[in-house]
N, C-alpha and C positions, 0 to 999 in steps of 0.2 A: 739684558736682552732687548726688552721693550726700546729702551732709548737706542741702543743699536739698529734696531728695525727701523725706526722713525728717521735713523741718519742726524740726531742729536750729538752722537758722540762719534770719533773717528775712530779712537783707540781706546780700549778699555783694559784696565788690569784688575784681575779678581783671582780670588783662590780659587783653586781647581774644583771646590765644592760647588761654585756659582757660575760656572762655565755655562753658556748657552749652545747647545749641542748644533744649533741651526748657522752659527756663524763660525768662520774658521778660527784657529786658536794656535798660540805657539808658547811654549814653557819658556820664563824668562828668569824664575827663581826657583832654585830645588836646594832644600836647605834642611836641618835638623832644629828643633826647637831646643832652646835651653833657657834658663832662668837667671834672671840679674837682680843683685841686690846692692846697696850701697855697702863699701867695705866698712862702715861703722855700723851696721845692721846689727844689732845686739842679740836678735832672736833666732839667727841662723848660725849654726855649728860650721864644721868642715863640709858635712853633706846636709843635704836638703830632705827633711822628712814629708811624708804625706800629710802629716797633722801640721807641720809648720807652714807648708804651702797654703793648706787651707784656713789656717788661723790669721795668716798676713793679711793685710790690706793690699790689694792690685792697683797696679796700673794698666789700663786696658787701652785697646784702639777702637775708635769708631770714625766712620767716614759719612760725610755729606750731611746735607739739611733732613734727612731721614736717620740718622746717625745710625748706619748700619754696622754691626759688629765687625772687628777685624778677623782675619783668619784665624789667629790664635784662641779666638773665642770659639770658632767652629771646631778645633781641635780638642779645646777643652771639653766642649758639650758632647762631643764624640764618646768622650770618657766617662761621661755622666758625673762629672764634677761641677760643684757650686761653689765658685770663687766669689769674693767679696769685692768688687770694683769700686775704688774710691777715687779714683782720678782718671779722667779719659783724655788720651791724646789724639791727636788728629792724625799722626805718623807715627810709625815703628821708630824713625829716627829721634823722636822726642822722648822715649822711654828711658833713656838712662839719665837724663836729667832730671825726668821726675821722680826716680827712686833715690837719686843722690840727696844726701841729708834727712832721709827718712827711713822708717822701717818697713817699707813697701817692697813689694816684689813685682816683677813683669816676666812675663814670658815672650820671647823674641826669637828670631833666627840668629843661629851660630855666628854666622859670618858678621851680620851687622853687630852683633853683641862683642864679638873679638875687635872690630874697630872702633868700637866706643870706650870699650876697656882700655885703648892705648892712650884715649885723652880725660876719661872720666874714672872716678874714684869706685868703681863697681866691681864686684865678684861676679863670674860665671860659674853657676852651678847646673848639674844634671838635673832635669825633672825627676821625681821620684818613682816614676812610671814611663813606660815605654808611649811616646806620641806619635801621633801620624806624622808624616814629612809634611814641611812647610812647602807647597807648590803655588807659584803664581803664575797665572796666564796671561797672555796678551789676546785680545781678541778685537776684530774688526767686522765690519759688515760685508757681507758675502759679495754685494755689488760693487763694493770699493776694490775689489781684487784687481790689479792693472794699473791703479791710480798710482801714478810715477811717484809722487810726493809721499804718498802714505806708504809705498813699498819701500823707499828709501828710509823713512823714519822706522819703519818696523825693522829694517836690515840694521840700522845703526843703534837701535835698542838691543836687539839680539847680539850684535858684535860686542857690544859694551857688557852684557850680560856674560857672554863667553869670556872675553879678557879678564874681568873681575873673579871669575870662577864662581859665578851663581848659577851657570847651568853647566851640565857637562858637555865635554868634547867641543 
């Protein structure tokens, strides 16, 4: 929010828990969380158990120079779970590649996992507990309302999100 206030950022994408209420927002991703493992992972049977999830090393996401935890970490923290993150990615798009060939696990949005499973040797598993939904919001500075270029970009992002099934309706 601070960087939006200063005008350092035109458009921010944040987990809904990090939304700054003083700036406009729009939903761009709504999804369920799933877990992914490499098809050769020898520690995961047909179903993922609570103990196996916590026993495995994890691939997590962190962003920017401050190493801000990704939305999945916030969802896991809300469940009061303590996972062991061994590898960090700067984008969820890297998670499948970073579990492939290892016994690690990652928690990721279901739609992205399904796309990655078409090209990577990964299995998609339901988490062993109910997780809050993955919701990513787009935010912009209130003073930038009516900025033609930013309005166009926001509409374009929303149209792509809608056409790819990332947001309902």
